N, C-alpha and C positions, 0 to 999 in steps of 0.2 A: 504493500500500500504506500509506503514511504517513497519507494522508487517511482511509482506511478505519479504521485503528487509532484515530485521533483521534476520528472519528465514533462509534466503538464505545464509547469511554470517556466520552463526554459525554452520550449519550442515557440516559434512565432504564433501569435494568436490568430484564430480564424477571423475573417473580416465580416462575417454575417451579422454579428451583434453590434457592430460599431454604428450602424445607421440608427438603431434604437437609442444607443447611448448618446449620440450627437443630438438627437431630437430632444431627449429628456434634459440633457445638459443645457441646451439652448432655451428651453421653456421653463426649466426647473419645475416641471409638472408632469407627472406620469399620465394623467388623464388627457391633457392637451396633446402630448406626444403620441398617445395611442390614437387619437382622432386624426392627427396629421398622417400617421402611418397606416390608417385603416385597419388597425389591429385592436384586440381587446386590451384593457389595461393589465389584466393578468398575464397576457402573452408578452407584453413589453416588460413587465416585472421579471418574468422568467428569462428573457434575453439579457437583461441587465445583470441578473444573478449569475447567469452562465458566464458573462464577460468578467465579472468580479472573480469568479472561480478561476478563470484562465489567467488573469493578471496577478492573482494571489492577494488582493487587498480590496477594501471597500472603495468605491468610486463616488458614492453619495452618502451624506449624513441624512438619514430619514427622520423627520419630526412628525408630529401629529398632523399638522396642517401645512407643512412645507418640506422642501427638500433642498439641500445645498451640496455643492461639489466639495469633495475632500481635496487635499493637496494633490493626491495621485490622480483624481478625476480631472483637475484643472490641467495637469501636465498632459494627460491623454487627450483632452479636448483640444489643446493647442496644436497637437499633431494631427488629430483625426479630422477636425473641421476643414482646414485648407486642403487636405488630401482628398476628402470626399467631394469638395467643390471642384477640384481639378478633374476628378473622375467624371463627375456629372457634366462638366464643360466638355470634356473629350467625347463623351457619349452623345451630347447634343450635336456636336460638330459632325460626328460620324453619321448620325441619323439624317442630318440635313444635307450632308455632302455626298452621301452614297449615290453613285451613279452620275455625279456631276463633276465637271472639271473645276479645279481650284488653283489659284496662284497666290502664294504667300509672299508678302513684301514687308521689309523692315526699313524704316527711315526715321528721320528726326522730326520732332513735332512741328516746328515752324515751316519746314519744307512741305510737309503733308498738308498743313492748313492753307498755305499761301500759294502753292504751285500745283500739287498733285490733285487734291480733292476737288477743286473747282473744275478740273478737266476730266475727272474720272467718269462722269456721267456719259460722256461721249463714247468712251470705250465700252461701257456697259450696254449702251443702246445698240452698238454694233455687234456685241458679243454676249448675247443674252444667256448663253449656256456656260459662261465662265464666271465663277465667283471669285472675288478679290478679298483676301484676308490681309488686313494691314495692321502692323504693330508700329505705332508712331511713338517713339520713345527716344530720349537723348542718350540712352545707354547703347553702346556699340556692341552688337552681337558678333561672335566669331562665326563667319560664314562657313568655315570648315566643319563645324559641329552643329550650328543652329538649324532649327526646323523652319527654314525660309528658303525660297527660291531666288529672290532678288533683294538686293540692298541698294538704296539710294544714299550716297555719302557726300560729305562736303569736306574739302580739305585741299592742301597743295598736292601736286603730282608726286612729290617725294614720299608722301605718306600713303599712297595708294598701291595696291598690288599690281603686278605687271599686266594682268588681264583686265584691269578696270577700263571701262569705256567712258571717255570724257564726253559729257553731254553739253555743257556750256560753262563759260567763265562768268565773271561778274565785274561790274564797275560800281563805284560808290558815288552817290550824288544826293544833294539835299532836295527833299520833296516836301510839299505842304499842300493844304487844301486851297482851292481857288479863292474862297471867301476870306481866308486868313491873309492871303497875298494881297487882296484888294483892300483890306482893312488897314494896311500900313503903307507908308511911303514906298515908292517903287524901289525894288532891290536892284542896285546897279553893280555891286561888287560883293565879294565874300565878307567884307568888313561890316556890311549892313545886317548880318545875322546877329550882331551884338544886340539888336533891338528885339530879338525873339527868344522864346523858350526853345532850347535845343533838346531833342529827345534822343536818348542813347541807351544802349544795352548796359545793364548793371555790371556785367563782367567784361566790358569792352577794354578795360585797362589791364586785364591779365595778359601775360606774355603771348599766349597763343591766339588771342583775339584782338590784339592791339591795332591791327590794320583796319578794324571796323570802327575805330573811335573817331569822334569829332576832332580830337586833338591832333590826330595824324592828318586829317583832311585840312584843318586850319594851318598846320605846319606847312603843308604842301602849297598853301596859298600865301605863305609869308606872314601869317598872323598867329605866331605861337603864344601871344599873350592876350588874345581876344577873350573877353569875359561876356557871356550871354546874359540876357535878362534873368534867366534861371535855367536850371537843369531839371529834366524829368527822366527818371530811370525806370526801365522795365527788364524783366528777365527773358522775354521772348520777342523775336522779330515781329510776330503776328500782333502782339499787344502794342508794340511801338508804332506799327503801321495804323492800327485802329485809332490810336491817340492822334496821329497826324490827320487821318480822315475826318476826325471830329474837330479839327482846328485847334488842338491843344498845343501845337508847336511844330517845329521843323524837324523831320527825321532824316538821318543820314542812311539812305536806303540802299539795299543790294538790288541792282536793276532786274535780275531775273525774277525775283520774288514780287516785284511791283509792276511788271510790264503791263498787266491787264488794267491796273488802276491808272497808269499813265495813258494808255490807249483810250480809256473811257472818259478821261478828264477829271476823275475823282481826286486825283493828285496831280499837281503841276510841278515842273522843274524850272525854277526861276533862273538858274545859271547853268544850262546844259553844257556850255563850253568848258566847265570846270569839273567834269567827271574825272575820277582817278581810278586807275586799275587796281585790282586786288590780286594777290598771289593765289587766291583760292579758286576752286572750281567745283562743279557738281558732277558726280560720277555714278555710273551704273555698274554694279558688281553682281555677277552671277555666282550661285553656289556651285560647288564641284559637280553635283549631279546635273545641274542645269547646263553646265559647260560641256558635259560629256555628250559626244555625238551618238552614243548608243543608248543613253538614258534621257535624252532631251525630250520634253513633252511639248506638243503642238501649242497648248495654251500658254506656256511660258514664253515660247518663241513669239507668239502673237502679241503678248503683252509687252515684251521687250521691244519689238519693232514699233508698236504704237508709242511707247515712251520715247524712242529715238525720233519718231516723226514729230512728236510734241516738242522735243528738244530743238529740232531744226527750226520750228516756228519761233521758239523763244530766242534762238540765236539771231534770227532775222529781226525780231522785235527790238532786241537790245543793240542791234547794229554790230554784232560780232562777226568778224571776217573769219571763215573757216581756215584752220591751219593744219599742219601735218599731224597735230596731236588730237584732232577732232575726228572721232569715229562716226561715220554716217552710213555705213553699209547695213545690210540685213543680217539677221542672225539665222536665216534659213541655211 
């Protein structure tokens, strides 16, 4: 008997009773958990008892009118709840994607909001049988191991892998709303920006993003000591642009991300002759399986070719002359 009990408590527990445990722990109520699981209260109690026997200790303190987690129960809940959620999410994805084509993309939040998502409806309209799954996060995934087909990245060429496809570069230029421009005396030179609020990224003065700073642009115009009316800082390019659209100041914008606003006239460029080049560019990177000629999927190829066509339009919109480092061919 002792051997059996020892063996019971060292082997991995069965997963069947964890669902009942998570529900009871979430509600701290056996009756409500039973209703949620479409079981009787006694059945849920038996599942919890079986789980406690497996782990070798009580998971709940049971009182006359209430129940509370023990320290062991809290520890198990911390592991069980996110694990069950990931399982449920995976099952939902499998159920909805069975028999359908899917492309998984990872990119950073501002690029997704400002460039990709506004264009995505056109691809979906022409490719109704392809689902797009997007992970928009500033965390950089390792494409050698990540569950993603495509990555859209931003950085200098030296930081990109040899197989990266350059989509377009960028220039930096001051932009503002038309009514803000009209509300002030005419802007004749860079020195006139001293009369405005300047909008900037909160981390623009860190070493790797210094080229995005107003100070660099002002230095390039021979105005290292210019002091604006005030500064307005944001963490994301999307928020900076929104502030400029609502007339809160002048943003030093990256041309590919704002080309649509320039084209529509929602933002204007008071000094277009004073654009400066950035060492950064936007890149398309394929996962190893997407690069493989034997494993390439038609839907990934179609989406990549669409991205490259959109990139060509962006290069045209920002006035970028194609060079030897600009990939424009098909992935077929």
